[in-house]
PyMOL commands that place a pseudoatom at each C-alpha (Angstrom):
pseudoatom trace, name=CA, resn=MET, resi=1, chain=A, elem=C, hetatm=0, pos=[34.291, 16.729, 21.774]
pseudoatom trace, name=CA, resn=ASN, resi=2, chain=A, elem=C, hetatm=0, pos=[36.244, 14.132, 23.712]
pseudoatom trace, name=CA, resn=LEU, resi=3, chain=A, elem=C, hetatm=0, pos=[38.124, 14.693, 26.984]
pseudoatom trace, name=CA, resn=ASN, resi=4, chain=A, elem=C, hetatm=0, pos=[40.257, 12.015, 28.585]
pseudoatom trace, name=CA, resn=VAL, resi=5, chain=A, elem=C, hetatm=0, pos=[41.632, 12.840, 32.036]
pseudoatom trace, name=CA, resn=GLY, resi=6, chain=A, elem=C, hetatm=0, pos=[42.580, 11.024, 35.184]
pseudoatom trace, name=CA, resn=ILE, resi=7, chain=A, elem=C, hetatm=0, pos=[41.846, 11.589, 38.848]
pseudoatom trace, name=CA, resn=VAL, resi=8, chain=A, elem=C, hetatm=0, pos=[44.438, 10.307, 41.303]
pseudoatom trace, name=CA, resn=LEU, resi=9, chain=A, elem=C, hetatm=0, pos=[42.547, 8.308, 43.918]
pseudoatom trace, name=CA, resn=ARG, resi=10, chain=A, elem=C, hetatm=0, pos=[43.712, 7.077, 47.294]
pseudoatom trace, name=CA, resn=ARG, resi=11, chain=A, elem=C, hetatm=0, pos=[41.517, 3.987, 47.204]
pseudoatom trace, name=CA, resn=ARG, resi=12, chain=A, elem=C, hetatm=0, pos=[39.588, 1.843, 44.756]
pseudoatom trace, name=CA, resn=PRO, resi=13, chain=A, elem=C, hetatm=0, pos=[36.101, 3.269, 44.117]
pseudoatom trace, name=CA, resn=SER, resi=14, chain=A, elem=C, hetatm=0, pos=[33.015, 1.084, 44.358]
pseudoatom trace, name=CA, resn=ALA, resi=15, chain=A, elem=C, hetatm=0, pos=[30.741, 0.630, 41.357]
pseudoatom trace, name=CA, resn=LYS, resi=16, chain=A, elem=C, hetatm=0, pos=[28.226, 2.962, 43.033]
pseudoatom trace, name=CA, resn=GLU, resi=17, chain=A, elem=C, hetatm=0, pos=[30.879, 5.654, 43.517]
pseudoatom trace, name=CA, resn=ILE, resi=18, chain=A, elem=C, hetatm=0, pos=[31.945, 5.403, 39.876]
pseudoatom trace, name=CA, resn=GLU, resi=19, chain=A, elem=C, hetatm=0, pos=[28.295, 5.754, 38.867]
pseudoatom trace, name=CA, resn=GLU, resi=20, chain=A, elem=C, hetatm=0, pos=[28.010, 8.861, 41.066]
pseudoatom trace, name=CA, resn=LEU, resi=21, chain=A, elem=C, hetatm=0, pos=[31.125, 10.387, 39.498]
pseudoatom trace, name=CA, resn=CYS, resi=22, chain=A, elem=C, hetatm=0, pos=[29.818, 9.772, 35.979]
pseudoatom trace, name=CA, resn=SER, resi=23, chain=A, elem=C, hetatm=0, pos=[26.311, 11.034, 36.785]
pseudoatom trace, name=CA, resn=THR, resi=24, chain=A, elem=C, hetatm=0, pos=[27.712, 14.192, 38.348]
pseudoatom trace, name=CA, resn=ALA, resi=25, chain=A, elem=C, hetatm=0, pos=[29.873, 14.831, 35.290]
pseudoatom trace, name=CA, resn=GLU, resi=26, chain=A, elem=C, hetatm=0, pos=[26.930, 14.258, 32.938]
pseudoatom trace, name=CA, resn=GLU, resi=27, chain=A, elem=C, hetatm=0, pos=[24.773, 16.700, 34.917]
pseudoatom trace, name=CA, resn=ALA, resi=28, chain=A, elem=C, hetatm=0, pos=[27.529, 19.311, 34.666]
pseudoatom trace, name=CA, resn=VAL, resi=29, chain=A, elem=C, hetatm=0, pos=[27.596, 18.942, 30.867]
pseudoatom trace, name=CA, resn=GLU, resi=30, chain=A, elem=C, hetatm=0, pos=[23.820, 19.341, 30.670]
pseudoatom trace, name=CA, resn=HIS, resi=31, chain=A, elem=C, hetatm=0, pos=[23.949, 22.401, 32.926]
pseudoatom trace, name=CA, resn=VAL, resi=32, chain=A, elem=C, hetatm=0, pos=[26.528, 24.165, 30.734]
pseudoatom trace, name=CA, resn=LEU, resi=33, chain=A, elem=C, hetatm=0, pos=[24.639, 23.300, 27.555]
pseudoatom trace, name=CA, resn=GLU, resi=34, chain=A, elem=C, hetatm=0, pos=[21.353, 24.540, 29.028]
pseudoatom trace, name=CA, resn=ARG, resi=35, chain=A, elem=C, hetatm=0, pos=[22.975, 27.794, 30.163]
pseudoatom trace, name=CA, resn=GLN, resi=36, chain=A, elem=C, hetatm=0, pos=[24.970, 28.441, 26.975]
pseudoatom trace, name=CA, resn=ILE, resi=37, chain=A, elem=C, hetatm=0, pos=[22.716, 27.061, 24.238]
pseudoatom trace, name=CA, resn=GLY, resi=38, chain=A, elem=C, hetatm=0, pos=[19.405, 25.927, 25.697]
pseudoatom trace, name=CA, resn=LEU, resi=39, chain=A, elem=C, hetatm=0, pos=[18.440, 22.268, 25.522]
pseudoatom trace, name=CA, resn=LYS, resi=40, chain=A, elem=C, hetatm=0, pos=[15.454, 23.118, 23.310]
pseudoatom trace, name=CA, resn=ARG, resi=41, chain=A, elem=C, hetatm=0, pos=[17.913, 24.293, 20.642]
pseudoatom trace, name=CA, resn=ILE, resi=42, chain=A, elem=C, hetatm=0, pos=[19.591, 20.892, 20.501]
pseudoatom trace, name=CA, resn=ASP, resi=43, chain=A, elem=C, hetatm=0, pos=[18.122, 18.267, 18.177]
pseudoatom trace, name=CA, resn=ASP, resi=44, chain=A, elem=C, hetatm=0, pos=[20.362, 15.388, 19.276]
pseudoatom trace, name=CA, resn=LEU, resi=45, chain=A, elem=C, hetatm=0, pos=[22.575, 15.098, 22.362]
pseudoatom trace, name=CA, resn=GLN, resi=46, chain=A, elem=C, hetatm=0, pos=[24.784, 12.190, 23.335]
pseudoatom trace, name=CA, resn=ILE, resi=47, chain=A, elem=C, hetatm=0, pos=[26.941, 12.205, 26.445]
pseudoatom trace, name=CA, resn=THR, resi=48, chain=A, elem=C, hetatm=0, pos=[29.107, 9.161, 26.920]
pseudoatom trace, name=CA, resn=MET, resi=49, chain=A, elem=C, hetatm=0, pos=[31.065, 8.565, 30.106]
pseudoatom trace, name=CA, resn=ARG, resi=50, chain=A, elem=C, hetatm=0, pos=[33.663, 5.856, 30.533]
pseudoatom trace, name=CA, resn=ALA, resi=51, chain=A, elem=C, hetatm=0, pos=[35.660, 5.128, 33.689]
pseudoatom trace, name=CA, resn=GLU, resi=52, chain=A, elem=C, hetatm=0, pos=[38.709, 2.867, 33.595]
pseudoatom trace, name=CA, resn=GLY, resi=53, chain=A, elem=C, hetatm=0, pos=[41.367, 1.916, 36.110]
pseudoatom trace, name=CA, resn=THR, resi=54, chain=A, elem=C, hetatm=0, pos=[41.573, 2.909, 39.731]
pseudoatom trace, name=CA, resn=ARG, resi=55, chain=A, elem=C, hetatm=0, pos=[44.806, 4.786, 40.474]
pseudoatom trace, name=CA, resn=PRO, resi=56, chain=A, elem=C, hetatm=0, pos=[44.437, 6.946, 38.514]
pseudoatom trace, name=CA, resn=LEU, resi=57, chain=A, elem=C, hetatm=0, pos=[40.816, 6.603, 37.543]
pseudoatom trace, name=CA, resn=ARG, resi=58, chain=A, elem=C, hetatm=0, pos=[40.628, 7.521, 33.862]
pseudoatom trace, name=CA, resn=LEU, resi=59, chain=A, elem=C, hetatm=0, pos=[37.465, 9.330, 32.847]
pseudoatom trace, name=CA, resn=THR, resi=60, chain=A, elem=C, hetatm=0, pos=[36.599, 9.710, 29.198]
pseudoatom trace, name=CA, resn=ILE, resi=61, chain=A, elem=C, hetatm=0, pos=[33.870, 12.239, 28.560]
pseudoatom trace, name=CA, resn=ASP, resi=62, chain=A, elem=C, hetatm=0, pos=[32.486, 12.388, 25.037]
pseudoatom trace, name=CA, resn=VAL, resi=63, chain=A, elem=C, hetatm=0, pos=[29.869, 14.989, 24.137]
pseudoatom trace, name=CA, resn=SER, resi=64, chain=A, elem=C, hetatm=0, pos=[28.251, 14.968, 20.721]
pseudoatom trace, name=CA, resn=LEU, resi=65, chain=A, elem=C, hetatm=0, pos=[25.340, 17.165, 19.738]
pseudoatom trace, name=CA, resn=THR, resi=66, chain=A, elem=C, hetatm=0, pos=[23.422, 18.395, 16.760]
pseudoatom trace, name=CA, resn=PRO, resi=67, chain=A, elem=C, hetatm=0, pos=[22.110, 21.937, 17.213]
pseudoatom trace, name=CA, resn=SER, resi=68, chain=A, elem=C, hetatm=0, pos=[18.809, 22.905, 15.648]
pseudoatom trace, name=CA, resn=ARG, resi=69, chain=A, elem=C, hetatm=0, pos=[20.573, 25.897, 14.065]
pseudoatom trace, name=CA, resn=ASP, resi=70, chain=A, elem=C, hetatm=0, pos=[24.155, 26.873, 13.281]
pseudoatom trace, name=CA, resn=LEU, resi=71, chain=A, elem=C, hetatm=0, pos=[26.121, 27.784, 16.403]
pseudoatom trace, name=CA, resn=PRO, resi=72, chain=A, elem=C, hetatm=0, pos=[29.483, 29.408, 15.664]
pseudoatom trace, name=CA, resn=GLN, resi=73, chain=A, elem=C, hetatm=0, pos=[30.543, 29.135, 19.330]
pseudoatom trace, name=CA, resn=LEU, resi=74, chain=A, elem=C, hetatm=0, pos=[29.777, 25.401, 19.535]
pseudoatom trace, name=CA, resn=ASP, resi=75, chain=A, elem=C, hetatm=0, pos=[33.396, 24.274, 19.963]
pseudoatom trace, name=CA, resn=SER, resi=76, chain=A, elem=C, hetatm=0, pos=[33.998, 26.659, 22.864]
pseudoatom trace, name=CA, resn=VAL, resi=77, chain=A, elem=C, hetatm=0, pos=[30.727, 25.619, 24.533]
pseudoatom trace, name=CA, resn=LEU, resi=78, chain=A, elem=C, hetatm=0, pos=[31.634, 21.943, 24.192]
pseudoatom trace, name=CA, resn=SER, resi=79, chain=A, elem=C, hetatm=0, pos=[35.078, 22.648, 25.626]
pseudoatom trace, name=CA, resn=GLU, resi=80, chain=A, elem=C, hetatm=0, pos=[33.517, 24.464, 28.583]
pseudoatom trace, name=CA, resn=ALA, resi=81, chain=A, elem=C, hetatm=0, pos=[31.055, 21.607, 29.088]
pseudoatom trace, name=CA, resn=THR, resi=82, chain=A, elem=C, hetatm=0, pos=[33.762, 18.934, 29.171]
pseudoatom trace, name=CA, resn=ASP, resi=83, chain=A, elem=C, hetatm=0, pos=[35.910, 21.030, 31.522]
pseudoatom trace, name=CA, resn=ALA, resi=84, chain=A, elem=C, hetatm=0, pos=[32.895, 21.477, 33.818]
pseudoatom trace, name=CA, resn=ALA, resi=85, chain=A, elem=C, hetatm=0, pos=[32.261, 17.727, 33.706]
pseudoatom trace, name=CA, resn=PHE, resi=86, chain=A, elem=C, hetatm=0, pos=[35.780, 16.919, 34.833]
pseudoatom trace, name=CA, resn=SER, resi=87, chain=A, elem=C, hetatm=0, pos=[35.709, 19.541, 37.585]
pseudoatom trace, name=CA, resn=ALA, resi=88, chain=A, elem=C, hetatm=0, pos=[32.376, 18.207, 38.824]
pseudoatom trace, name=CA, resn=ALA, resi=89, chain=A, elem=C, hetatm=0, pos=[33.693, 14.624, 38.847]
pseudoatom trace, name=CA, resn=GLU, resi=90, chain=A, elem=C, hetatm=0, pos=[36.833, 15.725, 40.650]
pseudoatom trace, name=CA, resn=ASN, resi=91, chain=A, elem=C, hetatm=0, pos=[34.803, 17.606, 43.289]
pseudoatom trace, name=CA, resn=LYS, resi=92, chain=A, elem=C, hetatm=0, pos=[32.551, 14.568, 43.719]
pseudoatom trace, name=CA, resn=ALA, resi=93, chain=A, elem=C, hetatm=0, pos=[35.633, 12.360, 44.218]
pseudoatom trace, name=CA, resn=ILE, resi=94, chain=A, elem=C, hetatm=0, pos=[36.764, 14.717, 46.979]
pseudoatom trace, name=CA, resn=ASP, resi=95, chain=A, elem=C, hetatm=0, pos=[33.267, 14.657, 48.555]
pseudoatom trace, name=CA, resn=LEU, resi=96, chain=A, elem=C, hetatm=0, pos=[33.304, 10.845, 48.468]
pseudoatom trace, name=CA, resn=ARG, resi=97, chain=A, elem=C, hetatm=0, pos=[36.765, 10.898, 50.064]
pseudoatom trace, name=CA, resn=LEU, resi=98, chain=A, elem=C, hetatm=0, pos=[38.240, 9.077, 47.098]
pseudoatom trace, name=CA, resn=CYS, resi=99, chain=A, elem=C, hetatm=0, pos=[41.052, 11.610, 46.903]
pseudoatom trace, name=CA, resn=ARG, resi=100, chain=A, elem=C, hetatm=0, pos=[42.506, 14.167, 49.265]
pseudoatom trace, name=CA, resn=ASN, resi=101, chain=A, elem=C, hetatm=0, pos=[42.608, 17.138, 46.927]
pseudoatom trace, name=CA, resn=ARG, resi=102, chain=A, elem=C, hetatm=0, pos=[42.585, 18.108, 43.303]
pseudoatom trace, name=CA, resn=GLY, resi=103, chain=A, elem=C, hetatm=0, pos=[44.974, 16.002, 41.342]
pseudoatom trace, name=CA, resn=ARG, resi=104, chain=A, elem=C, hetatm=0, pos=[45.013, 15.233, 37.659]
pseudoatom trace, name=CA, resn=ALA, resi=105, chain=A, elem=C, hetatm=0, pos=[47.038, 12.432, 36.204]
for i in range(1, 105): cmd.bond("trace and resi %d" % i, "trace and resi %d" % (i + 1))
show_as sticks, trace
zoom trace
């Protein structure tokens, strides 16, 4: 599942801040997957984060996994995980004072 969204920033983020945004988003994905599926039930998991631009900052979140057994609800879990990743990155941007409030581009 791939999600491409933007966060409207009021200033250019540093490399460290971008890393924090991406790490926070990745942790949110892992949290949802652990809660909904269980990481032990996943044979292969790849989470790719890409950040481009500054105003808006474009985040691309790509989650790919191979479950150890068939999971009929996989698409909805992946959708929830990517939504959680964006929300977590957006909240982190607010905490870092990169943006004033929630704002998607």
